[in-house]
C-alpha positions in Angstrom: 0.0 0.0 0.0 1.1 3.3 -0.8 1.9 5.6 2.1 -0.6 8.1 2.9 0.7 11.6 2.2 1.3 13.5 5.2 -0.5 16.8 5.4 1.7 19.7 4.8 1.6 21.7 8.0 0.2 25.1 7.5 2.0 27.9 9.3 0.1 29.2 12.2 -0.5 32.8 11.7 1.1 34.6 14.5 -1.0 37.6 15.4 0.8 40.9 14.9 1.1 42.4 18.3 -0.7 45.6 18.5 1.1 48.3 20.4 -0.7 49.1 23.6 -1.7 52.7 23.5 0.4 54.6 25.8 -1.6 56.8 28.1 -1.4 60.4 27.1 0.3 62.2 29.8 -2.0 64.8 31.3 -0.3 67.9 32.4 -0.2 68.2 36.1 -2.1 71.2 37.3 0.7 73.0 39.1 -0.6 75.4 41.7 -0.2 79.0 40.7 2.5 80.4 42.9 1.6 83.8 44.2 4.5 86.2 44.4 5.8 86.4 48.0 5.3 89.9 49.3 8.6 91.3 50.3 8.4 93.3 53.5 8.8 97.0 53.0 12.0 98.1 54.8 11.2 100.3 57.7 13.4 103.3 58.1 15.5 103.1 61.3 14.3 105.7 63.7 16.9 108.5 64.1 17.8 109.1 67.7 16.2 112.3 69.0 19.1 114.7 69.7 19.3 115.5 73.4 20.0 119.2 74.1 23.4 119.7 75.8 22.8 120.8 79.4 23.7 124.4 79.8 26.2 125.1 82.6 24.6 126.4 85.7 25.3 130.1 86.0 27.7 130.9 88.8 26.1 133.6 90.9 28.2 136.8 91.2 29.0 137.3 94.9 27.5 140.4 96.5 30.0 143.1 97.3 30.9 143.8 100.9 28.5 146.2 102.7 29.8 149.7 103.6 29.3 150.6 107.2 28.1 154.1 106.2 25.0 152.4 104.7 24.3 149.9 107.5 22.3 150.5 110.7 20.5 148.5 113.4 16.8 148.7 112.6 15.1 146.7 115.4 16.1 144.6 118.4 14.3 142.6 121.1 15.4 140.5 124.0 12.5 138.1 124.1 13.5 135.4 121.6 16.5 137.6 120.8 16.7 139.1 117.4 18.5 142.0 115.8 17.5 143.4 112.5 20.0 145.2 110.3 18.9 147.6 107.5 20.8 148.4 104.3 20.2 152.1 103.4 22.5 151.8 100.3 21.2 151.4 96.8 22.6 147.9 96.0 22.6 144.4 97.6 25.6 143.7 99.8 27.1 141.1 102.1 27.5 141.6 105.8 30.2 138.9 106.1 32.6 139.8 108.9 30.5 142.6 110.4 30.5 142.5 114.2 27.7 142.9 116.8 28.0 143.3 120.6 26.6 145.1 123.6 30.0 146.6 124.3 32.3 148.7 122.2 34.3 147.8 120.2 32.1 144.9 119.2 33.6 141.4 119.0 31.0 138.9 120.4 29.0 138.1 117.2 30.4 138.0 113.6 28.1 137.7 110.6 28.7 134.6 108.5 29.5 134.5 104.8 26.6 135.1 102.4 24.7 137.3 105.0 23.3 139.1 102.0 20.9 142.1 102.5 19.0 143.8 99.7 19.5 147.5 99.0 17.2 150.4 99.4 16.0 149.5 102.9 16.3 145.8 102.8 16.6 144.1 106.2 18.6 141.2 107.4 17.4 139.3 110.5 19.8 137.6 112.9 18.7 135.6 115.9 20.1 133.9 119.0 23.0 135.7 120.6 25.3 134.8 123.5 24.6 138.2 125.1 21.3 139.8 126.2 20.3 142.1 123.4 19.0 144.9 125.6 20.7 144.3 128.9 23.2 147.1 128.5 20.9 149.6 126.8 23.1 150.0 123.8 24.1 147.8 120.8 27.2 148.3 118.7 27.7 147.3 115.1 30.9 147.6 113.0 32.5 146.3 109.9 35.3 143.7 110.1 38.0 146.4 110.5 36.2 148.0 113.4 37.3 151.4 111.9 33.8 152.8 112.3 31.1 151.8 114.8 27.4 152.6 114.9 25.4 152.4 118.0 21.7 151.7 118.7 20.3 152.9 122.0 17.4 150.9 123.5 15.6 150.7 126.8 16.7 148.0 129.2 13.2 147.1 130.1 10.3 146.5 127.6 7.2 144.5 127.0 8.2 141.0 125.9 5.7 141.3 123.0 7.4 144.4 121.8 10.8 145.5 120.6 12.8 148.6 120.1 12.9 149.8 116.5 13.7 152.7 114.3 10.7 154.8 113.3 11.2 155.5 109.6 9.1 158.7 109.7 10.7 160.4 112.7 14.2 158.8 112.6 13.9 158.0 116.3 14.0 154.8 118.3 10.9 153.7 120.2 9.1 150.7 121.6 6.9 149.1 119.0 5.1 145.8 118.2 7.7 143.2 117.1 8.1 142.8 113.4 11.2 140.7 112.8 12.2 140.6 109.1 9.4 143.0 108.1 8.8 146.7 107.8 8.8 148.4 111.2 5.4 149.2 112.7 4.4 152.4 114.3 5.7 153.4 117.7 3.7 152.0 120.7 4.3 155.1 122.7 5.7 158.6 122.2 9.1 158.0 120.6 12.2 158.9 122.6 14.2 161.4 120.7 17.1 159.3 119.8 18.6 160.5 116.4 19.7 158.0 113.9 23.3 157.3 115.0 26.2 158.3 112.7 29.2 156.0 112.5 31.7 157.0 115.1 35.2 157.1 113.6 37.8 155.4 115.8 40.8 157.7 115.9 44.0 156.2 114.5 46.6 156.2 117.2 49.4 158.6 116.5 52.8 157.1 117.2 54.6 158.9 120.0 58.1 160.2 119.1 60.8 159.1 121.5 62.2 162.0 123.6 65.3 163.7 122.1 68.2 163.2 124.5 69.7 166.4 125.9 73.4 166.8 125.3 75.6 166.3 128.4 77.5 169.6 129.2 81.2 169.2 129.0 83.1 170.1 132.2 84.8 173.5 132.3 88.6 173.2 132.3 90.2 174.1 135.7 93.1 176.6 135.2 96.5 175.3 136.1 98.1 177.6 138.8 101.3 179.3 137.6 104.4 178.5 139.8 105.5 181.4 142.1 108.8 183.1 141.0 
């Protein structure tokens, strides 16, 4: 028997691979970035200039008082006080002036800056080691004690009153106390005591030493002649 023909194998059709569609990339929605606000630079504050302190003015010291312009104006022994008046036109300093109840004064000395105004200004001093009216007279002088003014008062008076200078009459009388203020009117008829003038203290005149008298020379004794 003849062999049966073998069937010719038919090629198997291999399917053509279809490319898988690639996914279309979708653009990512990026967030819209807002511009960052830059801070506005702040100007640095300028320091406030401090004014330079002005130097404190140095007060001009008052000139020394002149004794011709100074007088005792009022005095009292109860809670002792003595009031001094400046009859000059300008302010002055009583430093070194002396007060006492004996002359020449030495007991009390005015301290530095004892300034008294001019044109009737008064300076009040209180508390003394001596009784203001015990002796009946007070004495005031400058530091040199070249001139001394006196103030006559009564040795007895009402403790609520004082002895003061009456500006109208120029006399000293008993009056209501007014320390540091304008003198009040006299409490009684004023005693006629004129405003004292400075008493100049005489300058001592040096005494010249006595001129020695010449000693007389002895007279020569004659020599006797010899007898012939």
